C-alpha positions in Angstrom: 128.6 197.7 79.1 128.0 199.1 82.6 125.8 196.8 84.6 124.5 197.7 88.0 125.0 195.3 90.9 121.3 194.3 90.6 121.5 193.5 86.9 124.6 191.3 87.4 122.7 189.3 90.1 119.8 188.7 87.7 122.1 187.7 84.9 124.0 185.1 87.1 120.7 183.6 88.1 119.5 183.2 84.5 122.6 181.4 83.3 121.8 177.9 84.8 118.3 178.0 83.3 119.6 178.9 79.9 122.1 176.0 80.0 119.4 173.6 81.1 117.1 174.7 78.3 119.9 174.2 75.8 120.5 170.7 77.0 116.8 169.8 76.8 116.5 171.2 73.3 119.7 169.4 72.2 118.3 166.2 73.5 115.0 166.6 71.6 116.4 167.8 68.3 117.1 164.3 66.8 114.3 162.1 68.3 112.6 161.3 65.0 115.3 161.9 62.4 119.1 162.1 62.0 120.8 165.4 62.2 122.7 166.9 59.3 125.9 164.9 58.7 125.0 162.4 61.4 125.8 158.8 60.3 123.1 156.2 60.4 123.3 153.7 63.2 124.5 150.2 62.3 121.9 147.4 62.1 122.1 145.1 65.1 122.9 141.4 64.4 120.2 139.0 65.7 121.5 136.6 68.3 122.2 133.0 67.2 122.2 129.9 69.5 125.7 129.1 70.7 126.3 125.8 72.6 127.7 126.1 76.1 129.2 122.5 76.0 129.9 121.9 72.3 130.9 118.3 72.9 127.3 117.6 74.0 125.8 119.2 70.9 125.4 117.1 67.8 125.3 120.2 65.6 125.3 124.0 65.9 121.7 125.0 65.0 121.2 128.5 63.4 117.6 128.6 64.6 115.2 126.4 66.7 114.4 123.3 64.7 117.4 123.5 62.4 119.1 120.6 64.3 116.2 118.2 63.5 116.3 119.2 59.9 120.0 118.6 59.5 119.5 114.9 60.6 118.2 114.2 57.2 120.3 114.1 54.0 119.4 116.8 51.4 117.0 115.7 48.7 118.5 114.0 45.7 117.5 115.0 42.1 115.2 112.6 40.2 117.6 110.4 38.3 115.2 109.3 35.6 114.4 112.8 34.4 116.5 114.8 32.0 117.5 118.4 32.7 114.7 120.8 32.2 114.8 123.7 29.8 114.3 127.4 30.5 110.6 126.9 31.2 111.5 124.7 34.2 108.6 123.2 36.1 106.2 125.7 34.6 106.1 123.8 31.3 107.2 120.2 32.0 104.6 117.4 31.8 103.9 116.5 35.4 103.4 112.9 34.5 107.0 112.6 33.4 108.1 113.9 36.8 105.9 111.3 38.6 107.3 108.5 36.4 110.8 109.5 37.4 109.9 109.5 41.1 110.0 105.9 42.5 107.4 106.7 45.2 104.9 108.3 42.7 105.5 106.1 39.7 102.7 103.6 40.5 100.3 106.6 40.4 101.7 108.4 37.4 99.2 107.1 34.8 96.0 107.4 36.8 93.3 109.6 35.5 92.7 113.2 36.7 89.8 113.9 39.1 87.9 117.1 39.7 86.2 116.6 43.0 86.5 114.7 46.3 85.4 111.1 46.6 87.1 110.0 43.4 90.3 108.1 42.9 93.1 109.5 40.8 95.3 112.6 40.4 94.1 116.0 41.2 95.0 118.7 38.6 98.6 119.7 39.1 99.3 123.1 40.7 102.3 125.4 40.3 103.1 128.1 42.9 106.2 129.7 44.2 107.0 128.3 47.7 110.7 129.0 47.9 110.6 132.8 47.1 112.9 132.6 44.0 110.2 133.7 41.6 109.9 130.3 40.0 107.0 127.9 40.6 107.2 124.6 42.4 105.1 121.7 41.2 102.5 120.3 43.5 100.9 116.9 42.8 98.2 115.2 44.9 96.7 111.8 44.4 93.6 110.3 46.1 93.8 106.6 46.6 91.2 103.8 47.1 92.0 103.7 50.9 90.7 107.2 51.3 94.2 108.6 51.9 95.9 111.2 49.8 99.5 111.6 48.8 101.0 115.1 48.4 104.4 115.8 46.7 106.2 119.0 46.1 109.0 119.4 43.5 111.4 122.2 43.0 113.9 122.8 40.2 117.6 123.9 40.5 119.9 124.3 37.5 117.6 122.1 35.5 117.4 119.2 37.9 114.1 118.3 39.7 114.2 117.7 43.5 111.3 116.2 45.6 111.2 118.6 48.7 108.1 117.3 50.4 106.3 114.0 50.6 103.4 113.6 53.0 100.2 111.6 53.3 96.9 112.0 55.1 93.2 111.3 55.1 91.0 113.5 53.0 93.8 116.0 52.6 93.2 119.7 52.0 96.0 121.9 50.9 96.3 125.7 51.4 98.9 128.4 51.1 99.5 130.7 54.0 101.7 133.5 52.8 104.8 131.7 51.6 104.0 128.6 53.6 102.0 125.4 52.8 99.2 124.4 55.1 98.1 120.7 54.9 94.9 119.7 56.7 93.7 116.2 57.2 91.4 114.0 59.3 92.8 111.8 62.0 91.7 108.3 62.9 90.6 109.5 66.4 88.1 112.0 64.9 90.4 115.0 65.2 91.6 117.3 62.5 95.3 117.9 61.9 96.9 121.0 60.4 100.5 120.9 59.5 102.4 124.0 58.3 105.4 123.6 56.1 108.0 126.3 55.3 110.9 126.4 52.9 114.2 126.2 54.9 116.5 126.5 51.9 116.7 122.7 51.4 113.2 121.3 51.7 109.8 122.1 53.0 110.1 121.7 56.8 107.4 121.3 59.4 107.1 124.5 61.5 103.8 123.6 63.3 101.6 120.6 63.8 98.2 121.3 65.4 95.5 118.8 66.1 92.0 120.0 67.0 88.7 118.3 68.1 85.1 119.2 68.0 83.4 119.3 71.3 79.7 118.6 71.9 78.6 122.1 70.9 80.4 121.7 67.5 83.2 124.1 68.3 86.8 123.2 67.7 89.3 122.9 70.5 93.0 122.6 70.0 94.7 119.5 71.4 98.2 120.7 70.7 99.6 123.7 69.0 103.2 124.1 69.9 105.8 124.8 67.2 108.1 121.8 67.0 110.3 122.6 64.1 110.3 118.9 63.1 110.6 117.8 59.5 108.6 115.2 57.6 110.7 112.4 56.5 110.8 111.3 52.9 108.4 108.5 53.6 105.9 110.8 55.3 107.0 110.0 58.9 108.6 112.5 61.3 
């Protein structure tokens, strides 16, 4: 091809712009999707807490709040209850479970109640709190003192384990996604809302919020930080 001197000068000037355009297009070609034959990027591993001075750390926590939870021994199965069949907690007589639990045995034979202000056992409830597709057993008892007792049981390999025991005044229980929300009245006039989450061993406290009503009747929160603390087996923290 015979190019005049003028044509060659125009061609040389166009080359840098063509290269720049190619670079821009190459950079935009795979913004939203992978190119043909391009491997998918690996999933990044989330950071885990690592102690800087291990000798000063009582345990290596996998997440905030895990250290507090490990201070308690894992729940023991109810010794006085034989292994459950295939139906698990979905079919067992809840009173047999209560009689096998030393803390609930005194309340096991009380009558059932259907509304607040009465003394006795609320109708037992069954719902999945651990995410394994099998229901946990929830039992609540209202006592003469005005306080309520809430216990949650789970089943593993036919054995029944108490994974939550808590008490409160005029207790209301709700589910919040996979979590359990327990509301109760405080002696100082406030209202307490404690959120429990399954941690693989027991139902652990992930938040504990106390609120008060001001003069206008609106609620104000007294504390709402996530503390990661766990209720002890006797209802304390």
